[in-house]
C-alpha positions in Angstrom: 0.1 -0.1 -0.1 2.9 2.1 0.8 4.3 2.3 -2.8 0.7 2.8 -4.1 0.5 6.1 -2.7 4.3 6.5 -3.2 3.5 6.4 -7.0 0.5 8.7 -6.7 2.8 11.2 -5.0 5.0 11.4 -7.9 2.1 11.5 -10.6 0.5 14.4 -8.5 3.7 16.2 -8.2 3.4 17.2 -4.0 5.0 20.2 -4.3 3.8 23.1 -3.3 0.0 23.8 -2.2 -2.1 22.5 -5.0 -6.1 21.3 -5.2 -6.7 18.1 -6.7 -9.3 15.2 -7.7 -12.5 17.8 -7.7 -13.7 20.6 -8.7 -15.8 23.2 -6.2 -17.2 26.3 -6.0 -16.5 27.2 -2.9 -13.4 26.2 -1.0 -13.3 25.3 2.9 -13.0 28.5 5.6 -11.1 29.3 8.5 -13.6 31.5 11.0 -10.6 34.1 10.1 -11.6 33.9 6.9 -15.3 34.5 6.9 -15.3 38.0 6.5 -13.2 37.7 2.9 -14.4 38.1 -0.7 -14.9 35.2 -2.3 -12.0 36.0 -4.6 -9.3 35.9 -1.5 -11.3 32.6 0.3 -8.3 30.1 -1.0 -5.4 32.4 -0.7 -6.8 32.7 2.8 -7.5 28.9 3.8 -3.8 28.2 2.7 -2.5 31.3 5.1 -4.7 29.8 7.7 -3.6 26.7 7.4 0.2 27.5 7.6 0.1 30.1 10.2 -1.1 26.9 12.4 1.5 24.9 11.1 4.0 27.0 11.7 2.6 28.2 15.3 2.2 24.5 16.7 4.8 22.1 14.8 7.7 21.4 17.0 10.5 19.8 15.3 12.3 16.6 16.8 15.5 17.0 18.6 17.1 14.2 16.6 15.8 16.0 13.2 17.3 19.6 14.7 20.6 18.2 16.1 21.1 16.6 12.9 20.7 20.2 10.7 18.5 18.5 8.5 17.3 20.4 5.6 13.8 19.3 3.8 10.5 18.9 3.0 7.5 16.9 4.5 4.9 16.1 1.5 1.5 15.3 2.3 -1.9 14.9 1.2 -4.9 15.6 3.5 -8.6 15.8 2.8 -10.9 18.5 4.2 -14.3 16.6 4.4 -17.8 17.2 4.1 -17.7 18.0 7.9 -14.6 20.4 7.8 -12.4 17.9 9.6 -9.0 17.9 8.0 -8.1 14.3 7.4 -4.5 13.2 6.4 -4.0 10.8 3.7 -0.8 9.8 2.8 2.5 12.0 4.4 6.3 11.7 3.3 9.4 12.5 5.3 13.0 11.8 6.0 12.0 11.1 9.7 9.4 9.1 11.3 9.0 11.6 13.9 8.2 14.3 11.3 5.7 12.1 9.9 4.0 11.4 13.5 4.3 15.4 14.8 2.7 16.3 11.3 -0.2 13.6 12.2 -0.3 15.5 15.6 -0.7 18.7 14.1 -3.2 17.8 12.0 -5.2 16.1 14.6 -5.4 19.8 16.0 -6.7 21.2 13.7 -10.4 22.6 14.4 -13.1 22.2 12.5 -13.8 24.5 9.9 -16.5 25.1 7.0 -16.5 22.8 4.6 -16.2 23.2 0.9 -19.2 23.3 -1.0 -20.4 22.2 -4.9 -23.5 23.5 -6.1 -24.4 24.7 -2.4 -23.8 21.5 -1.0 -21.4 20.5 1.6 -18.6 18.1 -0.2 -14.9 17.2 0.3 -11.8 18.7 -1.0 -8.0 17.2 -1.3 -4.7 19.3 -1.2 -1.2 18.7 -1.0 1.4 20.7 0.0 4.7 20.9 2.0 6.2 21.7 5.3 9.5 23.3 5.1 12.2 22.1 7.7 13.4 24.1 9.6 10.2 26.0 9.4 8.9 28.8 7.4 5.8 31.3 8.3 3.6 32.0 5.5 5.3 35.1 4.5 8.7 33.8 4.6 7.3 31.3 2.2 5.7 33.8 -0.2 9.2 35.3 -0.1 11.1 32.3 -1.2 8.5 31.8 -3.9 9.1 35.4 -5.1 12.9 34.5 -5.3 12.5 31.0 -6.5 10.3 32.8 -9.4 12.9 35.6 -10.1 15.9 33.7 -9.7 17.8 33.8 -13.2 19.6 30.4 -13.8 23.4 30.4 -15.2 26.1 28.3 -16.5 27.2 27.4 -12.9 23.8 26.8 -11.8 23.4 23.2 -9.5 21.5 20.4 -11.8 19.6 19.9 -8.5 18.4 23.5 -8.3 17.0 23.3 -12.2 15.4 20.0 -11.4 13.6 21.4 -8.3 12.5 24.2 -10.6 11.2 22.0 -13.2 9.3 20.0 -10.8 7.7 23.1 -9.2 6.4 24.1 -12.3 4.9 20.7 -13.5 3.3 20.8 -10.2 1.5 24.3 -10.4 0.2 23.5 -13.8 -1.6 20.7 -12.3 -5.6 21.2 -12.2 -8.6 18.9 -11.3 -9.3 15.9 -13.6 -12.3 16.9 -15.6 -12.7 13.8 -17.2 -10.9 14.8 -20.8 -11.3 11.0 -22.1 -14.6 11.5 -22.7 -13.8 14.3 -25.8 -11.2 13.1 -26.5 -10.0 11.3 -29.8 -9.4 7.7 -28.2 -11.4 4.5 -28.9 -14.2 3.7 -26.8 -13.5 0.1 -25.8 -15.8 -1.5 -27.9 -18.2 -3.9 -25.9 -21.7 -4.9 -27.6 -22.6 -4.8 -24.2 -21.3 -0.7 -23.6 -22.1 0.3 -26.7 -26.1 -1.0 -26.5 -26.3 2.3 -24.0 -25.9 4.9 -26.8 -26.7 3.0 -29.6 -30.5 4.4 -29.5 -28.7 7.8 -29.4 -26.2 7.5 -32.4 -29.4 6.1 -34.2 -31.9 9.0 -34.0 -33.5 10.1 -37.5 -31.9 13.0 -38.7 -28.4 12.7 -36.9 -25.1 12.4 -39.5 -23.6 9.5 -37.3 -21.7 6.6 -38.8 -22.5 3.4 -36.4 -20.4 0.6 -38.8 -16.8 1.4 -38.2 -15.6 0.1 -34.6 -14.3 1.2 -32.5 -16.0 4.7 -31.9 -14.4 7.8 -30.7 -15.4 9.8 -28.1 -15.3 12.5 -29.8 -17.5 10.8 -32.4 -19.9 10.2 -29.7 -20.0 13.3 -28.3 -22.4 15.1 -29.5 -25.0 12.4 -29.1 -24.6 11.1 -26.0 -23.3 12.7 -22.6 -20.8 10.2 -21.2 -20.0 12.6 -17.9 -24.0 13.2 -17.4 -23.7 9.3 -17.5 -21.2 8.9 -15.1 -22.0 11.7 -13.1 -25.4 10.0 -12.8 -24.0 6.4 -11.6 -21.9 7.7 -8.9 -22.4 6.8 -5.4 -20.7 10.2 -4.4 -18.5 8.0 -1.7 -16.7 10.1 0.7 -13.5 8.4 1.9 -10.4 8.4 -0.8 -10.9 4.4 -1.5 -14.5 4.6 -2.1 -13.9 7.2 -4.6 -11.6 5.0 -6.4 -13.7 1.6 -5.7 -16.8 3.4 -6.8 -16.7 6.3 -9.0 -13.1 7.4 -10.7 -9.8 5.8 -12.2 -7.5 4.4 -9.7 -4.9 7.8 -10.9 -5.9 10.5 -13.1 -3.6 13.3 -13.6 -4.4 16.5 -15.9 -2.8 19.4 -16.5 -2.9 22.4 -19.1 -0.9 20.3 -22.0 -1.5 16.6 -21.1 -3.5 14.3 -18.8 -3.8 10.6 -18.1 -5.4 7.7 -16.6 -4.6 4.5 -14.9 -6.5 1.7 -13.9 -6.1 -2.1 -13.3 -7.4 -4.6 -15.2 -9.0 -8.0 -13.7 -10.9 -11.1 -15.2 -11.2 -13.0 -12.4 -14.1 -16.3 -13.3 -14.6 -19.6 -11.9 -17.2 -21.8 -13.5 -17.9 -25.5 -14.3 -18.4 -27.2 -17.4 -20.8 -30.1 -17.2 -19.2 -32.4 -19.5 -15.4 -31.9 -18.4 -13.7 -34.3 -16.7 -12.0 -31.5 -15.0 -13.3 -29.9 -12.0 -13.7 -26.5 -12.7 -13.1 -23.8 -15.2 -11.2 -20.3 -14.6 -9.7 -17.5 -15.8 -7.2 -15.4 -13.9 -6.3 -12.1 -15.8 -4.3 -9.0 -14.2 -3.1 -6.3 -16.0 -3.0 -2.5 -16.4 -5.1 0.2 -18.6 -3.4 3.4 -19.3 -5.1 6.5 -21.4 -3.4 9.8 -22.0 -3.9 12.4 -23.9 -0.8 15.2 -25.3 -2.4 18.8 -26.2 -5.7 18.3 -28.2 -4.4 16.3 -31.1 -2.5 13.2 -30.0 -3.6 10.4 -27.9 -2.5 7.2 -26.9 -3.6 4.0 -24.7 -2.1 0.5 -23.7 -3.0 -2.4 -21.8 -1.3 -5.6 -21.2 -2.9 -8.5 -19.5 -1.1 -11.8 -17.9 -3.6 -14.6 -18.1 -3.5 -18.0 -16.8 -6.9 -20.2 -18.0 -8.8 -23.4 -18.2 -12.3 -23.4 -20.0 -15.1 -25.2 -21.4 -14.3 -28.4 -23.3 -15.7 -27.0 -26.1 -13.7 -24.1 -25.8 -10.6 -25.8 -25.5 -11.1 -28.0 -28.3 -11.5 -25.2 -30.3 -8.6 -23.8 -29.3 -6.4 -26.1 -29.4 -7.2 -26.9 -32.9 -6.4 -23.3 -34.0 -3.0 -24.2 -32.8 0.1 -22.9 -34.0 3.6 -23.9 -35.1 5.6 -24.9 -32.5 5.3 -26.0 -28.8 2.5 -24.0 -27.5 -0.9 -25.9 -27.3 -3.4 -23.6 -28.4 -4.5 -20.2 -29.6 -7.0 -18.7 -27.4 -9.9 -17.3 -29.3 -10.0 -13.8 -29.9 -6.4 -13.2 -27.6 -3.6 -15.1 -28.5 -1.0 -17.9 -28.1 -1.2 -19.9 -25.2 1.5 -21.7 -23.8 0.6 -25.0 -21.2 -0.1 -24.2 -17.9 0.1 -26.6 -15.1 -1.5 -30.2 -17.0 -4.4 -28.9 -18.5 -4.7 -25.0 -18.8 -2.9 -22.2 -20.8 -0.9 -18.9 -19.8 -1.5 -16.4 -23.0 -0.1 -12.6 -22.2 -1.7 -10.4 -24.7 -1.0 -6.8 -25.1 -2.6 -3.9 -27.0 -2.4 -0.6 -27.5 -2.6 2.6 -30.3 -1.9 6.0 -30.9 -4.5 8.5 -32.0 -3.2 11.6 -34.1 -6.0 14.1 -35.2 -4.5 16.9 -37.4 -7.7 18.4 -38.3 -11.2 18.2 -37.4 -12.4 15.7 -40.4 -9.4 13.4 -39.7 -8.3 11.1 -37.4 -5.1 8.5 -38.0 -4.1 5.2 -35.8 -1.4 3.2 -35.4 -1.2 0.0 -33.2 -2.2 -3.6 -32.0 -6.0 -4.0 -31.6 -8.8 -5.0 -33.2 -11.5 -3.2 -35.4 -14.7 -4.0 -36.7 -17.2 -2.8 -39.1 -20.9 -3.3 -39.1 -24.1 -2.5 -37.8 -24.8 -6.0 -36.5 -23.5 -8.6 -33.5 -21.6 -10.4 -36.5 -19.7 -8.8 -39.2 -18.9 -10.2 -42.6 -16.6 -7.7 -43.1 -14.4 -7.1 -40.8 -14.9 -8.6 -37.0 -13.2 -8.5 -33.6 -13.2 -12.5 -33.2 -9.6 -12.9 -34.1 -6.3 -12.2 -32.2 -4.9 -8.5 -31.8 -3.1 -7.5 -34.7 -0.7 -4.2 -36.0 -2.7 -2.2 -37.9 -2.8 1.6 -40.0 -6.3 3.2 -39.6 -7.8 6.3 -41.0 -10.9 7.7 -40.6 -11.4 10.8 -42.7 -15.0 12.5 -42.3 -16.6 15.2 -44.3 -20.5 16.1 -45.3 -22.3 13.0 -45.3 -19.3 10.6 -45.6 -17.2 8.7 -43.5 -14.2 7.2 -45.2 -12.2 4.4 -43.2 -8.8 2.6 -44.2 -7.2 0.1 -42.3 -4.4 -2.3 -43.4 -3.3 -5.1 -40.9 -0.4 -6.7 -40.9 -1.4 -10.1 -39.6 0.3 -13.8 -39.6 -0.5 -17.2 -40.9 0.8 -19.4 -38.1 0.3 -23.0 -39.9 3.4 -25.4 -40.0 2.7 -25.8 -43.7 3.5 -22.2 -44.2 6.1 -21.5 -41.4 9.4 -19.5 -42.8 12.6 -21.5 -43.1 13.8 -19.4 -39.6 10.8 -20.9 -37.7 8.8 -17.4 -37.5 5.5 -17.0 -39.0 4.4 -16.0 -42.4 3.5 -12.7 -42.6 0.2 -11.3 -44.6 -1.3 -8.2 -45.1 -4.9 -7.0 -45.5 -6.0 -3.4 -46.9 -9.7 -2.7 -46.2 -11.8 0.3 -47.5 -15.1 1.4 -45.8 -17.2 3.9 -47.1 -20.1 5.2 -44.9 -23.0 7.4 -46.6 -25.9 9.1 -44.7 -28.0 9.4 -48.3 -30.9 10.8 -46.3 -32.0 11.5 -42.8 -32.9 7.7 -42.2 -30.9 5.8 -45.0 -27.3 5.0 -45.1 -25.4 3.0 -47.2 -21.6 1.6 -47.3 -19.3 0.0 -49.6 -16.6 -2.6 -48.5 -13.5 -4.0 -50.2 -10.7 -5.8 -49.0 -7.9 -7.4 -50.5 -5.5 -9.9 -48.8 -1.8 -10.5 -49.8 1.1 -12.5 -48.6 5.0 -12.0 -47.9 5.6 -15.3 -49.8 8.6 -15.2 -52.2 9.9 -12.1 -50.3 7.0 -9.8 -51.6 6.2 -7.5 -48.4 4.0 -4.8 -48.4 2.9 -3.9 -51.7 2.7 -0.1 -52.0 0.3 -0.9 -54.5 -2.5 -0.9 -51.5 -1.4 1.8 -49.7 -3.3 4.3 -51.6 -6.1 5.0 -49.8 -9.1 5.6 -52.3 -7.6 3.2 -54.7 -10.3 0.8 -56.0 -8.3 -2.5 -54.3 -9.8 -4.9 -56.8 -8.1 -3.0 -59.8 -4.9 -2.5 -57.8 -5.1 -6.8 -56.9 -6.1 -7.7 -60.4 -3.0 -5.3 -61.9 -0.6 -7.3 -59.7 -0.7 -10.7 -61.1 -2.6 -13.9 -61.0 -3.3 -15.2 -57.4 -1.1 -11.9 -55.9 -3.8 -11.1 -53.7 -7.9 -12.3 -52.5 -10.1 -9.6 -53.2 -13.6 -9.0 -51.6 -16.2 -6.6 -52.3 -19.2 -5.8 -50.1 -22.4 -3.5 -49.5 -24.0 -2.5 -46.4 -27.3 -0.4 -45.7 -29.1 0.8 -43.0 -32.2 2.0 -42.8 -34.2 4.1 -39.6 -37.8 3.0 -39.8 -38.7 5.5 -36.6 -35.9 6.3 -33.6 -36.8 3.1 -32.1 -36.2 0.9 -34.8 -33.6 0.1 -37.2 -33.0 -2.2 -40.3 -29.8 -3.0 -41.5 -27.7 -5.3 -44.0 -24.6 -6.2 -45.2 -23.9 -8.4 -48.6 -20.4 -9.9 -49.1 -18.9 -11.3 -53.0 -15.7 -12.9 -53.0 -16.4 -14.8 -56.2 -19.9 -14.0 -58.1 -20.9 -15.5 -61.6 -24.3 -14.4 -62.7 -24.7 -16.9 -65.1 -24.0 -19.4 -63.1 -26.9 -18.0 -60.6 -29.5 -17.9 -63.1 -28.6 -21.3 -64.5 -29.6 -22.4 -61.3 -26.7 -24.8 -60.9 -25.3 -23.5 -57.4 -21.9 -23.4 -58.9 -18.7 -22.8 -56.3 -17.6 -20.0 -57.7 -21.0 -17.9 -56.1 -19.1 -17.3 -52.9 -21.0 -14.7 -51.0 -23.2 -14.3 -47.8 -25.3 -11.7 -46.7 -26.7 -10.2 -43.4 -30.2 -8.8 -42.7 -30.7 -7.7 -38.9 -33.2 -5.2 -37.1 -32.9 -3.6 -33.3 -36.0 -2.1 -31.4 -34.6 0.6 -29.0 -36.3 1.2 -25.7 -38.6 -1.9 -26.5 -41.8 -1.4 -25.3 -41.4 1.4 -24.0 -38.8 -0.1 -21.4 -35.9 2.4 -21.1 -32.6 0.7 -21.9 -33.7 -2.5 -23.3 -32.6 -3.4 -26.5 -33.8 -6.0 -28.5 -31.8 -7.6 -31.5 -32.7 -10.2 -34.5 -30.2 -10.9 -36.7 -29.7 -13.3 -39.8 -26.8 -14.6 -41.3 -25.5 -16.4 -44.3 -22.2 -17.5 -46.2 -21.9 -20.0 -49.3 -19.1 -22.7 -48.7 -15.6 -21.1 -50.3 -16.3 -17.7 -49.6 -13.0 -16.2 -47.3 -10.9 -18.9 -48.9 -8.5 -19.1 -51.8 -6.5 -21.7 -53.7 -4.0 -19.9 -52.7 -4.2 -21.0 -49.0 -2.2 -18.4 -47.2 -4.7 -16.0 -49.1 -7.6 -17.0 -47.0 -9.4 -14.0 -45.2 -8.1 -15.1 -41.7 -5.1 -14.4 -38.9 -3.9 -16.4 -36.3 -5.7 -19.6 -37.5 -9.2 -17.4 -36.9 -11.3 -15.9 -39.4 -11.2 -11.8 -39.7 -15.0 -11.8 -40.7 -17.7 -14.1 -38.8 -16.5 -16.4 -36.4 -18.2 -19.3 -38.2 -16.1 -19.0 -41.4 -18.1 -20.5 -44.1 -20.6 -22.8 -45.2 -23.1 -21.8 -42.4 -26.4 -20.2 -41.5 -27.6 -18.8 -38.5 -30.8 -16.8 -36.7 -29.3 -14.5 -33.5 -31.8 -13.4 -31.2 -30.3 -10.5 -28.2 -31.6 -8.7 -25.7 -29.8 -6.3 -23.5 -31.1 -4.2 -20.6 -29.3 -1.7 -18.9 -31.0 0.1 -15.7 -28.6 2.1 -13.6 -25.5 -0.3 -12.9 -27.6 -3.2 -13.4 -27.0 -5.1 -16.7 -28.7 -8.2 -18.3 -27.7 -9.9 -21.6 -29.8 -13.1 -23.3 -28.6 -14.7 -26.4 -29.9 -17.5 -28.8 -28.3 -18.6 -31.4 -29.6 -21.5 -34.2 -27.4 -22.5 -36.6 -26.6 -25.2 -39.3 -23.3 -25.4 -40.5 -21.2 -27.9 -42.6 -17.6 -29.5 -42.1 -15.3 -31.3 -43.6 -15.0 -34.9 -42.9 -10.8 -35.3 -43.4 -11.2 -38.9 -42.1 -9.0 -40.7 -44.6 -11.8 -42.1 -46.7 -13.7 -38.4 -48.0 -10.7 -36.1 -48.0 -12.9 -33.4 -50.0 -13.0 -29.8 -49.1 -16.6 -28.8 -48.4 -15.8 -25.3 -47.3 -16.2 -26.2 -43.7 -13.4 -23.7 -42.7 -11.6 -21.2 -44.8 -8.4 -22.7 -44.6 -9.0 -25.7 -47.6 -7.9 -25.4 -51.0 -10.5 -24.8 -53.6 -9.3 -27.0 -55.9 -9.8 -30.0 -53.2 -13.9 -29.4 -54.0 -15.7 -32.3 -54.3 -17.7 -30.8 -57.6 -18.2 -27.5 -59.4 -21.7 -27.3 -59.2 -24.7 -28.3 -56.7 -22.6 -26.7 -53.8 -25.1 -26.0 -51.1 -24.7 -24.5 -47.3 -24.5 -27.2 -45.2 -22.4 -29.4 -47.5 -20.0 -32.0 -46.3 -20.8 -32.9 -42.2 -23.8 -31.2 -41.9 -24.3 -30.2 -37.9 -26.8 -28.4 -36.0 -25.6 -25.6 -33.3 -27.6 -24.2 -30.5 -25.9 -21.9 -28.1 -28.1 -19.9 -25.4 -26.7 -17.8 -23.0 -27.8 -15.5 -19.8 -25.6 -13.1 -18.2 -26.5 -10.7 -15.6 -23.9 -8.6 -13.0 -23.3 -5.5 -11.5 -21.3 -2.1 -12.8 -18.8 -1.7 -9.6 -16.8 1.2 -11.3 -18.3 2.8 -14.3 -15.2 4.5 -15.4 -13.4 1.8 -15.9 -15.9 -0.7 -16.5 -15.4 -3.3 -13.9 -18.4 -5.6 -13.3 -19.2 -8.1 -11.6 -21.4 -10.8 -13.0 -22.7 -14.4 -13.6 -23.6 -16.0 -16.6 -24.7 -19.3 -18.0 -24.1 -21.1 -21.5 -26.0 -23.5 -22.8 -24.4 -25.1 -26.6 -25.5 -28.3 -28.4 -23.3 -29.6 -31.1 -24.7 -32.3 -33.3 -23.0 -33.3 -36.3 -24.3 -36.0 -38.7 -21.2 -37.6 -38.2 -18.7 -37.7 -35.4 -15.3 -37.6 -36.6 -11.6 -35.7 -35.1 -12.7 -32.5 -35.6 -16.6 -32.6 -35.2 -17.8 -34.3 -31.7 -21.3 -34.5 -30.6 -21.6 -32.1 -27.2 -24.2 -30.9 -24.7 -22.6 -28.6 -22.8 -23.7 -26.5 -19.8 -21.2 -24.4 -18.7 -21.8 -21.9 -15.6 -19.7 -18.8 -14.4 -18.9 -16.1 -11.9 -16.9 -13.3 -11.8 -14.8 -10.0 -11.8 -14.0 -8.3 -15.2 -12.8 -5.0 -16.4 -14.7 -5.0 -19.9 -12.8 -3.8 -22.6 -13.1 -6.3 -25.2 -15.7 -9.0 -26.4 -15.5 -12.7 -25.2 -17.1 -14.6 -28.0 -18.1 -18.5 -26.6 -20.8 -19.4 -28.9 -18.9 -21.0 -32.0 
């Protein structure tokens, strides 16, 4: 605990007399200051406090005998009853700390600070000079410090001291600048449901497909500050405020701000089918957000995790295994090494820089995830795969938002690993144009191309142009040089409560084969159709959603297998890859700090057999070679090892801290997976998985594969 407080002291630069933590209208008032005008109250408070310290502080004998010169630094609070409370004190001698506590215990109760006419707490940091200085002597020292001219012979320690003083003088109350910044709002479906209705009101010029959103983009439609203040518990103690209402560390000056929060994802559960006794996840980490000036923001988060999941989840993770000794890839997270006998250790780090040189342009470079779509799933670009390195630009003007994303992904299969054992790099360039055609109608146009680093091709500068037509560039790079995908999206605001949305994706399309009715393998496409009902049936905070998705076999795959639309053996679009149809029904409810989510998924999938007797590629994944297809025609969704899937999930919980999105929850998952034929890759399972936990909710966990 001492080290935590020391860190806070460093971050808040406790030199001089400065107010922190809360912006109040009227400072606390000593009785000697009662007749002072309002503008003089703060200075009078400072003067009376230091006069009391000067008159009552007794320097310990050992400190005097050793001729010590220095400072006692302290953080204290005047609570809403007007009592002084020391939060932290730092000094070279324990006797100085004890004497500081004695003096502050002797301070009288005063009139507390007030905010909107109501008593409130206020925190201050200050110092006590040793030897003691009267308030007037302190003022003279400050004047000398300000007027002092630096010379070539000036002592380095004095220079550093003055720099620290200037930093301290620039600190001010934290004003929640993150909520108007160019930082991303951490993308979770549960949290985005809180402001989805605001963004989709008729007549707004918001663009809702490219996620995560910037706070600055959402702020005109949703008041994040008001949300957090409305959920505030107004805890009085420092520990209470940090637990319920505030960032652990929050610092702001004229030119910069930053916040620091711990990350937790601690879960324990039980899988009805597993042989092991329980499931668990143990994640610890740190989440940092910052802004420098008005145009530059950055964030970083890093996680250390161990986990053992439901058996079907573990089997899927191990089916994603990368080349090398590590047994699994944790879906959506990253490579996991063995932990104990039946669990995984999987470290993850995410970060990005956000630069906004002009109001209409934002540029980001980092390691993380992106999503394009208005639905629960996306057929264009999703967040189901592991984080990857990306460069993204968002250009906004008129009724247009144009998003370009370049990604550096990995193919980690043993058959494509490089001679030195490193993973093959593959590149993806995506363009998405969103156009608000009218107050109700939005249209979107998507294109993507995948190419690899085979034969030392490297990053193809042809795709770096953000406004080029990627399909043409891919065609002119040579046969099989890349895998291009095109898409069209639409959203219609039926009214302020109902939205209808959809996507149509084309990987390859033969109109003659469609009209001929022979169901050619070349017709590689998929579509999505969905609807959202905000504040359903007049219940504020209730969102209902229905969504249908289907993707034909062989979509996203390629006869040059490294050009599949994937990263770390995970699809970049829909979690199920291809050769499926599904219906998703979702309900989300938020009331103050309480939340509940319910989800039902009904699906049909087609898998490959790969059992030695039937080695055809039926389009059961996106990693097969199209040349291994069983036929050119008669290709249907669900072909191969036809499998029915049902997944149900119910989650409920309570948000402990709204600013860090720390929540406690319980959920139950039910999964029925029923293939026509059981093989080494398709086992018939019927799983009930119950979990309890506490989590900092910064990303989506997907268990519905």
